Each structure stands twice: as C-alpha cells, then as structure tokens.
N, C-alpha and C positions, 0 to 999 in steps of 0.2 A: 166153642167148647161148652158143653151142656153141664149144668150143675147136677150133682148127685141127688137122688130123691131124698127128701127130708133134710138136706143141708141148706143152710141159709145162703142166699145170694150175696156175693161179695161186691161191694161198691168200690170203684176205683178211688185211690187216695187223692184228695184235692188239698193242695197246700193252702193254709190259711192266708188270706190277703194281708193281714196285719204284719206279716214277716217280710213282705216285699215292699220296696219303696225307698224313697230318699229319707235320710234322717231329718227329724224336725228340729226346732229351736232347742228344745230340752236336751236332746241327744247331743247336739253340737256343743252346748254349754258344758255338759258332763265331760265330753272329750277334751275341751279346752281346759277344764279344771284339772284333769289328769295330766295333761301335757305340762301345765304350770307346776304341778307338784313334782313331776319327774325331772324336768329340766331347770326349773327355777325361772323367776321373772326376768332376771338379768340376761339369760341366754336366749330368750325368745327373739330379740331382734337379730341375733346371729343366725338362728335357725331360719327365720324368714328370709334373710339375705341369701343364705345357702340354697334354699328351695327356689328362690327367684332366679339365681344364677343357673341352677340346673335346668329350669324350665326354659330360660333364654337360650342356653346352649343346645338343648334338644330341638327347639324351634329352628335355630340357625342351622343345625345339622340336617334337619329335614328339608330345609329350603335351598341348601347349597347344591351346586352342580357336582355330581359324583364323578364326572369324567376328569380323570387326572392323566395328563400326558406324561408317560414314563419313557418315551423313546428318547434315547440320548442323541445329542447333537453330534455332528461329525468331529467337532473340536474336542468334546469330552471323550470321545472314543480314542482319538489320536493321543491325547494327554494320558489316558489310562494305559494305552498300549506302550507308550514311551516309558512311563513310570514302572510298569511291570518288567520291561526289557532291562531297564537300569538295575532293578532289584536282582534280577537273575545274573546280570554281569558282575555285580558287586558281591554276590554270595560266595562264601568260602567253600572250597571244594574239600571234601573229607575223603582221605584215603582209607580204604578198608583192607 
C-alpha cells in the first residue's frame, strides 16, 4: 500500500518495553500493602491457607487418573431390578 503524495509515512506502533515484564520488588510491596489494608493482618494466614489448599487440590486433580469405572457389577444390577420390582408390586393402584 503506497502512501499518498505529501502525506507523512506512518510508522507501526511499538509497545514500550517498560509495560511488559514481571513486577519488581516495589510493585510487590505495594500489592502486599493493599492486601493488608483490605483484609487485615489477622486474616492473612487464613488467606494463605486457602490459597495453598486450592493449589494442592488443583495439582492433585491434574495428576489423578480420570478413568472412572462406571459399569455396574451384576450384583448391583440384580439388587436394583429387585428393588424396582418390589416398588411396582407395592404401589397402590388408582381407579379412574
């Protein structure tokens, strides 16, 4: 695409490098200060415990085998069929 005569050439936008990266020590301290203000110092151990449990459960869920055997055994099928038959036999008939 050619620029129009007399129009300035447009440069592509480049995002400044200072916006990208990991937070430094100063930013982490500001975040910690805000968290202490919002939740209070007495609730911080409870928050840490909750986050730790959540991470542990997530790791356990990712590492567990997802294959669950849902096929019923023959004894369970027979018991279920017998219970259903008994319920039907005991049901009250309604005359219409």
